C-alpha positions in Angstrom: 4.9 -50.6 42.0 4.8 -50.1 38.3 2.1 -47.5 38.6 4.2 -45.5 41.1 7.2 -45.7 38.7 4.9 -44.7 35.7 3.5 -41.7 37.6 7.0 -40.5 38.5 8.2 -40.8 34.9 5.3 -38.7 33.8 6.0 -36.1 36.3 9.6 -35.9 35.3 8.7 -35.7 31.5 6.3 -32.9 32.5 8.9 -31.1 34.4 11.2 -31.3 31.6 8.6 -30.0 29.1 7.8 -27.1 31.4 11.6 -26.1 31.8 12.0 -26.4 28.0 9.1 -24.2 27.3 10.2 -21.6 29.9 13.7 -21.6 28.4 12.2 -21.2 25.0 10.0 -18.3 26.0 13.0 -16.6 27.7 15.0 -16.9 24.6 12.2 -15.6 22.5 11.7 -12.7 24.8 15.4 -11.9 24.7 15.6 -11.9 21.0 12.3 -9.9 20.7 13.9 -7.3 23.0 17.1 -7.2 21.0 15.3 -6.8 17.8 12.7 -4.1 19.1 12.2 -1.2 16.8 10.8 2.1 17.5 8.0 4.2 15.8 9.2 5.9 12.7 8.4 9.7 12.8 6.6 10.4 9.5 6.1 6.6 8.9 4.6 3.6 10.3 4.5 3.0 14.2 4.9 -0.3 16.0 1.7 -2.1 16.2 0.0 0.7 14.5 -3.9 0.6 14.3 -5.0 4.0 13.3 -3.8 6.2 10.3 -0.6 8.2 10.4 -0.6 11.5 12.3 -1.6 14.0 9.6 0.6 16.7 8.5 -1.9 18.4 5.9 -5.3 19.7 6.1 -6.6 17.1 3.7 -5.3 14.2 5.9 -6.9 15.9 8.9 -10.2 16.1 7.1 -9.9 12.4 6.0 -9.2 11.3 9.6 -12.3 13.3 10.8 -14.4 11.7 7.9 -13.2 8.2 8.9 -14.4 8.5 12.4 -17.6 10.3 11.4 -18.5 7.3 9.0 -17.4 4.8 11.6 -19.7 6.2 14.3 -22.6 6.5 12.0 -22.1 2.8 10.9 -21.6 1.7 14.4 -24.8 3.2 15.6 -26.7 1.7 12.7 -25.3 -1.7 13.3 -26.2 -1.5 17.1 -29.7 -0.3 16.5 -30.5 -2.7 13.6 -29.0 -5.8 15.2 -30.4 -4.8 18.7 -33.9 -4.6 17.4 -33.5 -7.9 15.4 -32.1 -9.9 18.3 -34.6 -8.4 20.7 -37.5 -9.5 18.6 -36.0 -13.0 18.0 -35.7 -13.5 21.8 -38.8 -11.7 22.8 -41.2 -13.2 20.4 -39.7 -16.7 19.9 -42.0 -19.8 19.5 -40.8 -21.5 22.7 -42.4 -18.9 24.9 -45.8 -19.3 23.3 -45.8 -16.5 20.4 -47.4 -17.4 17.1 -46.6 -16.1 13.8 -49.0 -13.5 12.3 -49.3 -11.1 9.4 -48.8 -7.5 10.2 -50.3 -4.6 8.3 -47.8 -2.4 6.5 -48.9 1.2 7.1 -47.6 4.0 4.8 -45.6 5.6 7.4 -43.4 2.4 7.7 -42.9 2.2 4.0 -42.0 6.0 4.0 -39.8 5.7 7.2 -37.5 2.9 5.8 -37.1 4.8 2.6 -36.7 8.4 3.8 -34.5 7.6 6.8 -31.8 5.8 4.9 -31.8 8.4 2.2 -31.2 11.1 4.8 -28.3 9.1 6.4 -26.7 8.6 2.9 -27.1 12.4 2.1 -25.6 13.1 5.4 -22.5 11.0 4.8 -22.2 12.1 1.2 -22.1 15.7 1.7 -18.9 16.0 3.8 -17.2 13.1 1.9 -17.9 15.1 -1.5 -16.4 18.1 0.1 -13.1 16.3 1.0 -13.1 14.5 -2.3 -13.5 17.7 -4.3 -10.7 19.3 -2.2 -8.3 16.4 -3.0 -8.6 16.9 -6.7 -8.2 20.7 -6.6 -4.6 20.8 -7.9 -4.8 24.5 -9.2 -2.6 27.4 -8.1 0.2 25.0 -7.1 3.5 26.6 -5.9 5.5 23.6 -7.1 4.8 20.9 -9.8 6.7 17.6 -9.6 6.3 14.5 -11.9 6.6 11.2 -10.2 7.3 8.4 -12.6 7.0 4.8 -11.5 9.3 2.3 -12.8 10.2 -1.3 -11.9 11.4 -0.7 -9.1 12.1 2.8 -8.2 10.6 6.4 -8.6 11.8 9.2 -11.0 11.3 12.7 -9.9 11.3 15.7 -12.2 10.7 19.2 -11.0 8.7 20.9 -13.9 7.3 24.1 -12.4 8.4 26.4 -9.6 11.6 26.8 -7.6 13.8 23.9 -8.7 12.5 23.6 -12.1 14.8 21.4 -14.3 16.0 19.2 -11.3 15.6 15.5 -12.0 16.8 12.4 -10.4 15.9 8.7 -9.5 15.0 7.7 -6.0 16.0 4.0 -5.3 16.0 1.8 -2.1 19.1 2.1 -0.3 21.3 -0.8 -1.1 22.1 -1.8 2.5 18.4 -2.4 3.1 18.5 -4.8 0.0 21.2 -6.7 1.5 19.4 -7.0 4.8 16.3 -8.2 3.1 18.3 -10.8 1.0 19.9 -12.1 4.1 16.8 -13.4 5.7 17.8 -11.9 8.9 17.3 -8.2 8.7 18.6 -5.9 11.4 16.1 -4.1 13.7 16.0 -0.7 12.2 13.2 1.8 12.3 13.1 2.6 8.5 13.5 -1.0 7.2 12.8 -1.0 3.3 12.0 2.7 3.6 15.4 4.3 3.3 16.2 5.6 -0.2 19.4 7.2 -1.8 17.7 10.4 -3.0 14.5 11.6 -1.1 11.9 13.9 -2.6 12.6 17.5 -1.2 9.9 20.1 -0.8 9.4 23.2 1.0 7.0 23.5 3.9 3.8 25.3 3.7 3.8 25.2 -0.1 1.3 23.6 -2.3 3.0 20.9 -4.2 1.3 19.2 -7.2 2.4 15.8 -8.0 1.9 14.4 -11.6 2.0 10.7 -11.7 2.8 8.3 -14.6 4.6 5.0 -15.2 7.1 3.6 -17.6 6.0 -0.1 -17.4 3.2 -1.2 -15.3 0.6 0.5 -12.8 2.3 1.9 -9.7 0.8 4.1 -7.0 2.4 7.0 -5.2 1.2 7.1 -1.5 2.3 9.1 1.5 -0.3 8.3 4.3 0.7 11.4 6.5 -0.1 13.6 3.5 -3.4 11.8 2.8 -2.2 11.2 -0.7 -2.5 8.1 -2.8 -2.6 8.4 -6.6 -2.2 5.7 -9.3 0.7 5.9 -11.9 -0.5 4.4 -15.1 1.6 3.9 -18.1 0.3 6.3 -21.0 -1.8 8.3 -18.5 -1.1 11.4 -16.6 -2.9 11.7 -13.2 -2.3 14.4 -10.5 -2.8 15.0 -6.8 -1.5 17.6 -4.3 -0.3 18.2 -0.8 0.7 21.2 1.5 2.7 19.9 4.3 2.5 22.0 7.5 5.4 20.5 9.3 9.0 19.9 8.5 10.5 16.5 8.8 10.7 13.1 7.1 7.7 11.3 5.8 7.5 8.0 4.2 5.1 5.9 1.9 5.4 3.1 -0.6 4.1 2.0 -3.9 0.5 0.9 -3.1 -0.1 -1.1 -6.3 1.2 -4.7 -6.7 3.7 -3.9 -9.5 5.8 -7.1 -9.7 8.3 -9.1 -7.8 10.1 -6.1 -6.4 6.9 -4.4 -5.2 8.1 -4.2 -1.6 11.2 -2.4 -2.7 9.7 0.9 -3.9 9.7 3.1 -1.0 8.8 6.9 -1.0 10.7 9.3 1.2 9.6 13.0 1.3 11.8 15.4 3.1 9.9 18.6 4.0 12.2 21.6 4.9 12.1 25.2 5.5 12.0 27.6 2.5 15.7 28.7 3.1 16.7 25.1 3.4 14.8 24.2 0.2 16.5 27.2 -1.8 19.9 25.9 -0.6 19.1 22.3 -1.6 18.0 23.5 -4.9 21.2 25.4 -5.7 23.3 22.5 -4.5 21.3 20.0 -6.5 21.6 22.2 -9.7 25.4 22.5 -9.2 25.8 18.8 -8.7 23.7 18.1 -11.8 25.7 20.5 -13.9 29.0 18.9 -12.8 27.6 15.4 -13.5 26.2 16.3 -16.9 27.9 14.1 -19.6 28.6 15.0 -23.3 27.2 12.0 -25.1 29.8 12.7 -28.0 32.8 12.2 -25.6 34.9 9.3 -26.4 35.8 7.3 -23.2 38.8 5.1 -22.3 38.0 1.4 -21.1 39.3 2.3 -17.6 37.3 5.3 -17.2 34.0 3.6 -18.3 34.4 0.5 -16.4 35.0 2.8 -13.2 31.8 4.8 -14.0 29.9 1.7 -14.9 30.8 0.0 -11.5 28.8 2.6 -9.6 25.8 2.6 -12.0 25.9 -1.3 -11.7 25.9 -1.2 -7.8 23.0 1.4 -7.8 20.7 -0.3 -10.3 21.8 -3.8 -11.3 23.4 -5.6 -8.4 20.1 -6.0 -6.4 18.9 -8.6 -8.9 22.1 -9.8 -10.8 24.1 -9.7 -7.6 27.5 -8.1 -7.1 29.3 -11.1 -8.6 27.0 -11.2 -11.7 25.9 -14.6 -11.1 22.1 -13.9 -10.9 19.7 -15.8 -8.7 16.7 -18.0 -9.3 15.0 -16.8 -12.5 17.6 -13.8 -12.9 20.0 -14.7 -15.5 23.7 -14.4 -14.7 25.7 -11.7 -16.5 28.9 -13.5 -15.9 29.5 -15.6 -19.0 26.3 -14.5 -20.7 26.5 -14.7 -24.6 24.6 -11.5 -25.0 26.9 -9.6 -22.7 30.0 -10.9 -24.3 28.8 -10.6 -27.8 30.7 -8.3 -30.2 27.5 -6.9 -31.4 26.8 -4.2 -28.9 23.2 -3.4 -30.3 21.9 -6.8 -28.8 22.7 -5.8 -25.3 21.8 -2.1 -25.9 18.3 -3.2 -27.2 17.6 -5.1 -23.9 18.9 -2.2 -21.8 16.6 0.2 -23.5 13.4 -1.9 -23.9 13.7 -4.6 -21.3 13.1 -8.4 -21.9 11.4 -11.4 -20.8 8.1 -9.8 -20.6 9.2 -7.2 -18.2 11.2 -9.4 -15.9 14.1 -7.5 -17.1 13.0 -3.9 -16.8 13.8 -1.1 -19.4 16.6 1.3 -18.3 16.1 4.1 -20.9 15.7 6.5 -17.9 19.5 6.3 -17.4 21.6 8.7 -19.5 23.6 7.6 -22.5 26.9 7.7 -20.7 25.5 5.6 -17.8 24.1 2.9 -20.0 27.3 2.8 -22.0 29.4 2.7 -18.8 27.3 -0.1 -17.2 27.4 -2.3 -20.3 31.1 -1.8 -20.6 31.6 -2.7 -16.9 29.5 -5.9 -17.6 31.6 -6.8 -20.6 34.9 -6.4 -18.7 34.0 -7.9 -15.3 34.2 -11.3 -13.6 35.1 -13.7 -16.3 33.9 -11.5 -19.1 37.3 -9.9 -19.9 36.3 -9.0 -23.4 38.2 -5.6 -23.7 35.0 -4.4 -25.5 34.0 -0.7 -25.1 30.4 0.8 -25.7 30.7 4.4 -26.3 27.7 6.8 -25.4 27.4 7.8 -29.0 26.4 4.2 -29.9 23.6 4.4 -27.3 22.4 7.6 -28.7 22.1 6.0 -32.2 20.3 3.0 -30.7 17.7 5.2 -29.0 16.7 6.7 -32.5 
């Protein structure tokens, strides 16, 4: 009787466990369906195993080279291990074979020297051709300097149509908020959306000069077949010629600090007509936004300007409420921020602090630096009524 009750109890427990597992699986599948994302044209695909679809001749050559090398390595692997395992099984001791010393004729010595040499040469020739082509940055139609900094990219158009244009490209703040929430929305371009994409014309040879302000970064766009380190104090270069219009994405490919995952690269390839229009609009916008560093601002105007600068560059770490997070020190109530000696805060803004944990912001204009410092000094509980004028930042830079 007791055994029958025990069996029934076990069956009930098993049914309950099975039901719970089925419900859990159903919920998981429902959530997965709700959070499904799509392939991102010009960027990563869902469950991607191969390279990005190429949009440059160099990327096409790299794809061909990859499969060529893989096939050769696979054939060598199968032949070598096939012969090895055949010999082990066919001549094993358990079927009566005995070990013996074999003569080493000269043709064997020559064979296992010459054949690998020919294989290596056969692999090296096409690889060298592609590598040389990758490094040929001559006769470019457009030259752009990409400067890596913790944690964004700065672009300066230094030759060709658009010469003189310069801007920063930063992760879109909405994606930062999603990441900080721990429960990001299912969007196709997660952590790849920027506020200012790099714009280039289709069919033109674009030379990219890379350098960095602080640590080693790397400018990489897989669809272009481009990856070039950006090293402080050094200038490196690479190039691409996009053959299709569209949006193409990459990321910093060198571990550059705690915000490494927040350094996306977005390149927008447009037609020649669209590019000319973009250049005209960008130059007009830059001229309108140009500031006279000798202008004397009012407190209200500087705080208003500084609010937008803070939201774009500082809120990601120090938070919108100025409280900081973890190792990030709060600005609200900070003795340095509220100090009447503005030079203390200015030095940190220009040169960074805490061994790079607080990056340098010298890439911002004098007016932007003055505005964001004035905003911090007069926000939250920091109602100091202090003003930092752009001319003071100019003097501190010298």
